[in-house]
C-alpha positions in Angstrom: -20.7 5.7 -11.3 -21.9 8.4 -13.6 -20.9 8.5 -17.3 -19.5 12.1 -16.8 -16.8 13.1 -14.3 -17.8 15.2 -11.4 -15.9 18.6 -11.0 -13.3 17.2 -8.7 -12.6 14.2 -10.8 -12.3 16.3 -13.9 -9.8 18.6 -12.0 -7.7 15.5 -11.1 -7.8 14.2 -14.7 -6.9 17.6 -16.4 -4.0 18.4 -14.0 -1.1 17.0 -16.1 2.0 18.5 -14.6 3.8 19.0 -11.2 3.1 17.2 -8.0 -0.6 16.3 -7.5 -2.3 14.6 -4.5 -5.7 13.1 -5.2 -7.4 12.3 -1.9 -9.8 9.7 -3.0 -12.3 8.6 -0.4 -14.0 5.2 -0.3 -16.1 4.6 -3.4 -15.4 7.8 -5.0 -14.2 6.3 -8.6 -10.4 6.5 -7.9 -9.4 3.8 -10.6 -11.4 5.4 -13.2 -9.7 8.8 -12.4 -6.3 7.3 -12.5 -6.9 5.5 -15.8 -8.5 8.6 -17.5 -5.5 10.7 -16.3 -3.1 8.3 -17.9 -5.1 8.4 -21.2 -5.3 12.3 -21.0 -1.4 12.5 -20.5 -1.0 10.3 -23.8 -3.4 12.3 -25.8 -1.8 15.6 -24.9 1.3 14.4 -26.4 3.3 12.3 -23.7 4.7 9.1 -25.1 2.9 6.3 -23.5 6.2 4.3 -22.6 7.4 7.5 -20.9 4.7 7.1 -18.1 5.2 4.7 -15.1 2.2 3.8 -12.9 2.7 1.6 -9.9 0.3 0.1 -7.5 0.1 -2.8 -4.9 -1.4 -5.9 -6.5 -1.2 -7.6 -9.8 -5.1 -7.5 -10.0 -5.1 -3.6 -9.7 -2.3 -3.4 -12.3 -4.0 -5.7 -14.7 -7.3 -3.8 -14.1 -5.5 -0.5 -14.9 -3.8 -1.8 -17.9 -7.0 -3.1 -19.3 -8.9 0.1 -18.8 -6.2 2.2 -20.3 -6.0 -0.2 -23.3 -9.7 -0.2 -24.0 -9.9 3.7 -23.9 -6.8 3.9 -26.2 -7.7 1.2 -28.6 -5.6 -1.9 -29.6 -3.7 0.1 -32.3 -1.4 1.9 -30.0 1.9 -0.1 -30.0 3.5 1.6 -27.2 1.9 1.3 -23.9 2.5 2.9 -20.5 4.4 0.7 -18.0 1.7 -0.3 -15.3 2.8 -2.6 -12.6 3.3 -3.3 -8.9 6.1 -1.8 -7.0 7.8 -5.3 -6.7 7.4 -5.9 -10.3 9.1 -2.7 -11.2 11.8 -3.3 -8.7 12.6 -6.6 -10.3 13.1 -5.0 -13.8 15.4 -2.3 -12.0 17.5 -5.1 -10.4 17.6 -7.2 -13.6 19.3 -4.2 -15.1 21.7 -3.2 -12.3 22.0 -5.8 -9.4 25.4 -6.9 -10.6 26.8 -3.8 -9.2 25.8 -5.1 -5.7 27.6 -8.4 -6.2 24.6 -10.6 -7.3 24.0 -12.4 -10.5 21.8 -10.9 -13.1 19.8 -13.9 -13.0 19.3 -13.9 -9.3 16.6 -16.3 -7.8 13.6 -14.8 -5.8 12.9 -17.0 -2.8 9.3 -17.8 -1.9 8.1 -18.4 1.6 8.9 -22.1 1.8 12.5 -21.3 0.5 12.8 -18.7 3.3 11.6 -20.9 6.0 14.2 -23.6 4.9 17.0 -21.0 5.0 15.8 -19.7 8.3 15.8 -23.2 9.8 19.2 -24.0 8.5 20.6 -20.7 10.0 19.1 -21.4 13.5 20.6 -24.8 13.3 24.0 -23.4 12.5 23.9 -21.1 15.5 22.3 -23.9 17.7 19.0 -22.1 18.5 16.2 -24.6 19.4 12.7 -24.1 17.9 11.4 -23.6 21.5 13.6 -20.5 21.8 13.2 -19.0 18.3 11.0 -20.5 15.5 11.9 -20.1 11.8 8.5 -18.2 11.3 9.3 -15.8 14.2 12.8 -15.2 12.8 11.5 -14.3 9.4 8.8 -12.1 11.0 11.6 -10.1 12.8 13.7 -9.9 9.6 10.7 -8.7 7.7 10.1 -6.0 10.2 13.6 -4.8 10.1 13.7 -4.9 6.3 10.4 -2.9 6.1 11.9 -0.3 8.2 15.1 -0.4 6.0 17.3 -1.8 8.9 20.5 -3.6 7.5 21.6 -6.8 9.1 24.7 -5.1 10.7 22.4 -2.4 12.4 19.7 -4.9 13.8 21.9 -5.8 16.8 21.9 -2.3 18.0 18.0 -2.1 17.8 17.6 -5.5 19.7 16.1 -5.0 23.1 15.5 -8.7 24.3 17.6 -11.9 24.3 15.4 -13.4 21.4 15.9 -10.2 19.3 19.7 -10.5 19.8 19.4 -14.0 18.6 17.3 -12.9 15.7 19.8 -10.1 14.8 22.7 -12.7 14.7 20.6 -15.0 12.6 19.6 -12.1 10.3 23.2 -11.6 9.3 23.7 -15.4 8.4 20.3 -15.4 6.6 21.3 -12.5 4.3 24.7 -14.0 3.8 23.2 -17.3 2.8 20.9 -15.6 0.3 23.6 -13.8 -1.3 25.9 -16.7 -1.5 23.1 -18.6 -3.4 22.5 -15.8 -5.6 19.0 -15.2 -4.3 16.9 -12.5 -2.9 13.8 -12.5 -0.8 10.5 -10.4 -1.4 11.5 -7.6 1.0 15.1 -7.3 -0.7 13.4 -6.3 -4.1 12.6 -3.1 -2.5 15.6 -2.8 -0.2 18.2 -3.5 -2.8 16.4 -1.2 -5.3 16.7 1.5 -2.8 20.5 0.8 -2.3 21.0 1.1 -6.0 19.2 4.3 -6.3 20.7 6.0 -3.3 24.3 4.8 -3.6 24.7 4.6 -7.3 23.9 8.1 -8.8 24.3 6.7 -12.4 21.6 4.1 -11.8 19.3 6.7 -10.3 20.0 9.0 -13.3 19.2 6.1 -15.7 16.1 4.9 -14.0 14.7 8.4 -13.4 15.5 9.1 -17.2 13.1 6.4 -18.3 10.0 8.3 -17.4 8.6 11.7 -17.6 5.6 11.1 -15.4 5.1 8.8 -12.4 1.7 7.8 -10.9 1.3 6.0 -7.5 -1.9 4.4 -6.5 -2.8 3.6 -2.9 -0.1 6.0 -1.7 -1.3 5.7 1.9 0.1 2.0 1.8 3.7 2.9 0.8 6.4 1.9 3.2 9.7 3.6 3.8 11.5 1.8 0.9 8.7 2.5 -1.7 8.7 6.1 -0.4 12.4 6.4 -1.3 11.9 4.8 -4.7 9.3 7.2 -5.6 11.3 10.2 -4.4 14.3 9.1 -6.5 12.4 8.5 -9.6 10.3 11.8 -9.5 12.8 14.2 -7.8 13.8 15.5 -11.3 10.9 16.0 -13.5 8.5 16.3 -10.5 5.5 15.1 -12.6 4.3 13.0 -9.6 0.6 12.1 -9.2 -0.2 10.1 -6.0 -3.8 8.8 -5.2 -4.9 7.5 -2.0 -7.0 7.9 1.2 -5.2 8.3 4.6 -8.5 7.3 6.3 -8.0 3.8 4.7 -4.4 3.5 5.7 -4.6 0.0 7.7 -1.4 -1.7 6.9 1.0 -0.2 9.5 1.8 -3.7 10.6 3.1 -4.4 7.1 5.4 -1.3 7.2 3.0 1.1 5.6 3.4 4.7 6.9 0.4 7.0 6.8 2.7 9.9 7.3 3.8 9.6 3.7 0.3 10.8 2.4 -0.2 13.1 5.3 3.0 15.2 4.7 2.9 15.1 0.9 2.6 18.8 0.7 5.6 19.2 2.7 7.7 16.8 0.6 6.4 18.6 -2.6 5.5 22.2 -1.6 4.2 23.2 -5.0 1.7 20.2 -5.0 -1.8 20.6 -5.9 -4.5 18.8 -3.7 -7.7 17.5 -5.2 -10.4 15.8 -3.0 -12.7 13.3 -4.3 -15.7 13.1 -1.8 -18.7 12.1 -3.8 -19.3 8.4 -2.9 -21.2 6.3 -5.4 -21.1 3.0 -3.3 -23.1 3.5 0.0 -26.3 5.1 1.1 -26.4 8.4 3.0 -27.4 6.6 6.2 -24.2 4.4 6.0 -21.8 7.3 5.2 -23.2 9.3 8.1 -21.8 6.9 10.4 -18.6 6.5 8.6 -18.0 10.3 8.7 -18.8 10.5 12.4 -16.5 7.8 13.2 -13.4 8.8 11.3 -13.6 12.4 12.5 -12.2 11.2 15.8 -8.8 10.8 14.2 -7.1 14.1 14.6 -4.1 13.6 12.1 -5.8 13.3 9.0 -6.6 15.3 5.6 -10.0 16.9 6.1 -12.6 15.4 4.0 -16.2 14.3 4.2 -17.7 11.6 1.9 -21.0 12.8 0.4 -23.6 10.2 -0.7 -24.6 10.2 -4.6 -27.5 7.9 -3.2 -29.6 9.6 -0.7 -31.6 8.0 2.2 -31.2 4.3 3.0 -31.8 2.1 6.1 -30.1 3.3 9.3 -27.3 0.8 10.3 -28.3 -1.4 13.2 -26.1 -2.0 16.4 -27.0 -5.3 18.1 -26.1 -7.0 21.3 -26.1 -10.7 22.0 -25.5 -12.8 25.1 -22.5 -14.7 23.7 -20.7 -15.2 20.4 -22.7 -18.4 19.7 -26.0 -16.5 19.7 -24.3 -13.7 17.7 -23.3 -16.2 15.0 -26.7 -18.0 15.1 -28.6 -14.7 14.8 -26.6 -13.3 11.9 -27.1 -16.6 9.9 -30.8 -16.6 10.6 -31.1 -13.0 9.6 -29.3 -13.9 6.2 -31.8 -16.8 5.8 -34.6 -14.4 6.5 -33.5 -11.9 3.9 -32.9 -14.8 1.4 -36.5 -15.8 1.8 -37.6 -12.4 0.5 -36.3 -13.6 -3.0 -34.5 -10.3 -3.6 -31.1 -11.5 -2.8 -28.3 -14.0 -3.6 -25.9 -15.4 -0.9 -23.1 -13.6 -2.4 -24.7 -10.2 -1.5 -23.8 -10.9 2.2 -20.5 -10.5 3.8 -19.5 -11.1 7.4 -16.5 -9.0 8.5 -14.3 -9.8 11.5 -11.0 -8.5 13.0 -9.2 -11.7 14.0 -8.7 -15.1 12.4 -10.2 -16.9 15.2 -13.6 -15.3 15.1 -15.1 -17.0 12.1 -15.3 -20.6 13.8 -18.6 -19.9 15.3 -20.1 -18.5 12.1 -18.8 -21.5 10.0 -20.4 -23.8 12.4 -23.9 -22.1 12.2 -23.6 -21.6 8.3 -22.8 -25.4 7.9 -25.7 -26.4 10.3 -28.1 -24.1 8.4 -26.8 -25.5 5.0 -26.0 -22.0 3.9 -23.0 -22.0 1.3 -20.1 -19.7 2.4 -16.5 -19.1 1.5 -13.8 -18.1 4.0 -11.4 -15.7 2.2 -7.6 -16.2 3.1 -6.2 -19.5 4.1 -3.3 -21.2 2.3 -1.7 -19.3 -0.4 -1.7 -20.9 -4.0 2.1 -20.6 -3.9 2.5 -22.5 -0.7 1.0 -25.6 -2.4 3.8 -28.3 -2.7 2.7 -29.1 -6.3 2.9 -25.6 -7.4 6.4 -24.9 -5.8 7.5 -28.2 -7.4 6.5 -27.1 -11.0 7.8 -23.6 -10.6 11.1 -24.9 -9.3 11.4 -27.0 -12.5 10.7 -23.8 -14.5 13.2 -21.8 -12.4 16.0 -24.3 -13.1 15.1 -24.2 -16.8 15.5 -20.5 -16.8 18.6 -20.5 -14.6 20.3 -23.7 -13.6 22.4 -21.8 -11.0 19.2 -21.4 -9.0 20.4 -23.7 -6.1 17.2 -23.6 -4.1 15.1 -24.6 -6.9 17.6 -27.2 -8.0 17.8 -28.9 -4.7 14.0 -29.0 -4.4 13.6 -30.9 -7.6 16.8 -33.0 -8.0 15.2 -36.2 -6.5 11.5 -34.9 -7.0 9.8 -37.1 -8.1 12.2 -39.7 -6.8 14.7 -40.7 -9.4 17.5 -42.5 -7.4 19.5 -39.4 -6.2 19.4 -39.9 -2.3 20.2 -37.4 0.4 23.9 -38.9 0.7 24.5 -38.3 -2.9 23.0 -34.9 -2.8 25.2 -34.0 0.2 28.3 -35.1 -1.5 27.5 -33.0 -4.5 26.8 -30.0 -2.3 30.1 -30.5 -0.3 32.0 -30.6 -3.7 30.5 -27.4 -4.8 31.4 -25.6 -1.7 34.9 -27.0 -1.9 35.2 -25.8 -5.5 33.5 -22.5 -4.7 31.1 -23.1 -7.7 27.3 -23.3 -8.1 26.1 -26.9 -7.6 24.9 -27.1 -11.2 28.5 -26.7 -12.4 29.3 -29.7 -10.4 26.3 -31.8 -11.3 26.4 -31.0 -15.1 30.2 -31.9 -15.4 31.0 -35.6 -14.9 34.6 -34.8 -14.3 33.7 -32.5 -11.4 31.3 -34.9 -9.7 32.5 -36.6 -6.4 32.6 -40.4 -6.2 28.9 -41.7 -6.2 27.4 -45.1 -6.5 26.9 -46.3 -10.0 23.1 -46.0 -9.8 23.3 -42.5 -8.3 26.0 -41.5 -10.9 23.6 -42.7 -13.7 20.5 -41.0 -12.1 22.4 -37.6 -11.9 23.4 -37.9 -15.5 19.8 -38.7 -16.5 18.6 -35.7 -14.4 21.2 -33.4 -16.2 20.1 -34.5 -19.7 16.4 -34.1 -18.7 17.2 -30.3 -17.9 19.1 -29.9 -21.1 16.6 -31.5 -23.2 13.8 -29.0 -22.0 16.3 -26.1 -22.1 16.8 -26.8 -25.8 13.0 -27.2 -26.2 12.5 -23.6 -24.8 14.3 -22.1 -27.6 11.9 -23.3 -30.3 8.6 -24.1 -28.5 5.9 -22.1 -26.9 6.5 -21.8 -23.0 3.3 -23.4 -22.0 3.8 -26.4 -24.4 7.3 -26.9 -23.0 6.1 -26.7 -19.4 3.2 -29.3 -20.2 5.7 -31.7 -21.8 8.0 -31.3 -18.9 5.3 -32.2 -16.4 4.4 -35.3 -18.4 8.0 -36.1 -19.0 8.8 -36.3 -15.2 5.7 -38.3 -14.5 4.3 -35.8 -12.1 0.6 -37.0 -12.4 1.8 -40.4 -11.4 3.6 -38.9 -8.4 0.4 -37.2 -7.3 -1.5 -40.4 -7.6 1.1 -42.2 -5.5 1.2 -39.5 -2.7 -2.6 -38.7 -2.6 -4.8 -41.8 -2.8 -8.0 -39.8 -1.9 -9.7 -38.8 -5.3 -10.9 -35.3 -4.4 -7.4 -34.2 -3.0 -5.6 -35.7 -6.0 -8.0 -33.9 -8.4 -7.5 -30.6 -6.4 -3.6 -30.9 -6.5 -3.5 -31.9 -10.2 -5.9 -28.9 -10.9 -3.3 -26.7 -9.3 -0.5 -27.9 -11.6 -3.0 -27.2 -14.4 -3.6 -23.6 -13.3 0.2 -23.0 -13.3 0.3 -24.0 -17.1 -2.8 -22.1 -17.6 -1.3 -18.9 -16.1 1.9 -19.5 -18.3 -0.3 -19.7 -21.4 -2.1 -16.6 -20.4 1.1 -14.7 -19.9 2.4 -15.8 -23.2 -0.6 -14.7 -25.1 -0.8 -11.3 -23.4 3.0 -10.4 -23.4 4.7 -8.9 -26.6 8.1 -10.6 -25.8 7.4 -13.5 -23.3 10.3 -15.1 -21.6 10.3 -17.7 -18.9 12.4 -15.6 -16.5 9.9 -12.6 -16.8 6.9 -15.2 -16.2 8.7 -16.4 -13.0 9.4 -12.9 -11.8 5.7 -12.0 -12.3 4.7 -15.1 -10.4 7.2 -14.2 -7.6 6.1 -10.6 -7.3 2.4 -10.9 -7.7 -0.2 -11.5 -5.0 1.2 -14.9 -4.6 -2.0 -16.5 -5.3 -2.7 -17.4 -9.0 -5.8 -19.3 -8.4 -6.6 -18.2 -5.0 -7.1 -14.4 -5.3 -10.1 -12.9 -3.4 -11.9 -12.7 -6.8 -11.3 -16.4 -7.6 -12.2 -17.4 -4.0 -15.6 -15.4 -4.3 -16.8 -17.2 -7.4 -20.1 -18.9 -7.0 -23.1 -18.0 -4.8 -21.8 -17.9 -1.2 -21.9 -15.9 1.8 -18.4 -14.3 2.2 -16.5 -14.3 5.5 -13.3 -12.3 5.7 -11.2 -10.0 7.8 -11.7 -6.3 7.6 -8.1 -6.1 6.2 -8.9 -8.4 3.3 -12.1 -6.6 2.7 -10.3 -3.5 1.5 -11.2 -2.7 -2.2 -14.5 -4.9 -2.0 -18.0 -4.1 -1.6 -21.2 -5.9 -0.8 -24.9 -5.1 -0.6 -25.2 -6.3 3.0 -22.4 -6.2 5.7 -22.3 -7.6 9.2 -19.5 -6.3 11.2 -19.2 -8.8 14.1 -17.2 -8.8 17.5 -17.5 -5.0 17.9 -15.7 -5.3 21.4 -12.8 -3.7 23.1 -9.9 -6.1 22.6 -11.2 -7.3 19.3 -11.9 -4.0 17.5 -9.9 -2.1 18.6 -7.5 -5.0 19.1 -6.0 -5.8 22.5 -2.4 -4.8 21.4 -3.7 -1.5 20.0 -5.6 -0.8 23.3 -2.4 -1.2 25.3 -0.5 1.1 23.0 -3.2 3.7 22.4 -2.3 6.8 20.3 -1.7 5.9 16.6 -2.5 2.3 17.1 -6.0 3.1 18.0 -6.2 5.6 15.0 -5.3 2.6 12.8 -8.0 0.5 14.3 -10.5 3.2 13.9 -9.5 3.5 10.2 -9.8 -0.4 10.0 -13.6 0.1 11.2 -14.2 2.9 8.8 -12.9 0.6 6.0 -15.4 -2.1 7.2 -18.4 0.4 7.3 -17.6 1.7 3.8 -17.8 -1.8 2.3 -21.5 -1.7 2.7 -23.7 -0.6 -0.1 -27.3 -1.0 1.1 -27.5 -2.4 4.6 -25.0 -2.5 7.6 -25.3 -4.3 10.9 -22.7 -4.0 13.7 -22.9 -6.5 16.6 -21.1 -7.5 19.8 -21.3 -10.3 22.3 -21.8 -9.4 26.0 -19.8 -12.3 27.0 -17.1 -14.3 25.0 -15.3 -17.5 25.8 -11.6 -17.2 26.9 -9.8 -20.3 28.0 -12.9 -22.2 28.3 -14.8 -19.7 30.5 -17.3 -17.1 29.6 -15.8 -13.6 30.2 -17.7 -10.3 30.1 -17.0 -8.0 27.1 -16.8 -4.3 26.9 -18.5 -2.7 23.9 -16.0 -1.2 21.4 -15.5 2.6 21.9 -16.1 2.8 18.2 -19.8 2.0 18.7 -20.1 4.9 21.0 -18.3 7.2 18.6 -20.5 6.0 15.6 -23.7 7.0 17.4 -22.3 10.3 18.7 -22.4 9.1 22.5 -18.6 9.5 23.0 -16.9 12.8 23.9 -16.9 14.9 20.5 -13.7 14.7 18.6 -12.5 18.1 19.5 -12.8 17.3 23.3 -11.1 14.1 22.9 -8.3 15.7 21.0 -7.9 18.3 23.7 -7.7 15.7 26.4 -5.1 13.8 24.5 -3.0 17.1 24.2 -3.4 17.7 27.8 -2.3 14.2 28.8 0.8 14.5 26.5 1.8 17.7 28.2 1.7 16.0 31.6 
């Protein structure tokens, strides 16, 4: 990046009022423009705390906050609110959710909690796992929620028997959540939209908190996020959105590229600024990226221009099968390494599906080449992390029934399942939270003497650390709590293998580290706020992409995971019909193929110096080699497909028929 702004960047930074769409192509300095624009607003007289900037990941929000702070200096006491959509919505809900019949200290379910509730709901309506699995039910519910479909409406949209069962389970799932005073991740957006749309006084209050709204990665907004933005900015109309429709690749997650495509229709007076100067890739790489993306008809016109001229022309290679493809890529990496000009971390292997890396992992291991596979199990899915966070949730709000039931006998303290069932039944009978029953000896049902004593010890444990919270640092209290419950001994008991034991204990330590870091950086730290941040973050304290890529290793990752990253050398593998574009998209055609083309474009624009695209002429399917068809994108990249205008004309004629 140059020290000075180029003309388009300068125009974006200096446009300080009214609706503004900044079309920021890959590698064009988007983050710098956004942060400089925030600083410019403050220096022009806008109060910092009257500016709200929202993005999609904690990492992006943290980077933006850090950049703004370094530019403004530490003396500024008021700061703009920079957060993820979900973090902002949690704050909104904490202020107003009681209007919807939820407690102000509602719990936020993690994935494990959701699966537990889904399993219970399916058991209630007597649906076997073989008919509808909890994970499939949650996928269906997530799909409905991302489109803003309420439980009562889902049945009318169901087309198959399985979808009708899912719709029935959806109603019970949502009812169970509300009964427990809990919400899931999707509810954070949905309930915010409900408050803003059905309660004018909430909309007026929330919109009145800010004079300027900035939205990063606008192409990734779903229907709920779009409605939140409209509600907050509709009055003052000082809305700046930044994004790139050519990098809209999350349709499967509910993102709607139409939001950025129709921005000028939603906000007719909007100014549009195009950032087209790319500081990442060579001209040779960008030429292929531009050629490919031109085949998408519905897009904002823009062409990336390279600040770095020349460069090696990308290679397109064919191999007999996927094993030879993997072996050749690894040999090529080794050959490059022998020149002494590179480190292993300079190389990335990008693939479309999660099954593809197996062959590459085998070859990298055989060649003793260090590598890291991005993805896998989320930090928050680890048992020990969920255990510690559940204890902290109960300290913050003992009415959090899901967390309470997780820890009541964890580590084992003599409160067996029979006793827990009696306590739950009593709570249901009284219509009270289970904590009220547990914490009041006169409310408890008859338990054995040992169980009664164990329940009382548990209550005193929680109360002791609740009291400590009022006069101690959060991280200190958490550290003492982990020691007080003997959690390290429990890990030793469950996991005799030293490496696994250390890994799990390190995860517990990472939770404490994160709490200490939050406490150090937040002006008014509270345990509930920390837990909200944890629940709405990327759900991966220690396993974010950056953390996983520490060390010198070749990076293997999907093209979806590669967005936002860059590497000197990129190998895009499996460039075949059925892989990229994916088989499902080939069957659907139209918009689905356009999104796959955008995904290929994202892959290409990750490369800084050198790009290799490869395919296997045969690939194993069900134990037998099957012939592959080269991806249509390969022909488009080299200009051997019909030109875009011809293709669009054919599509139009086909639609008329």
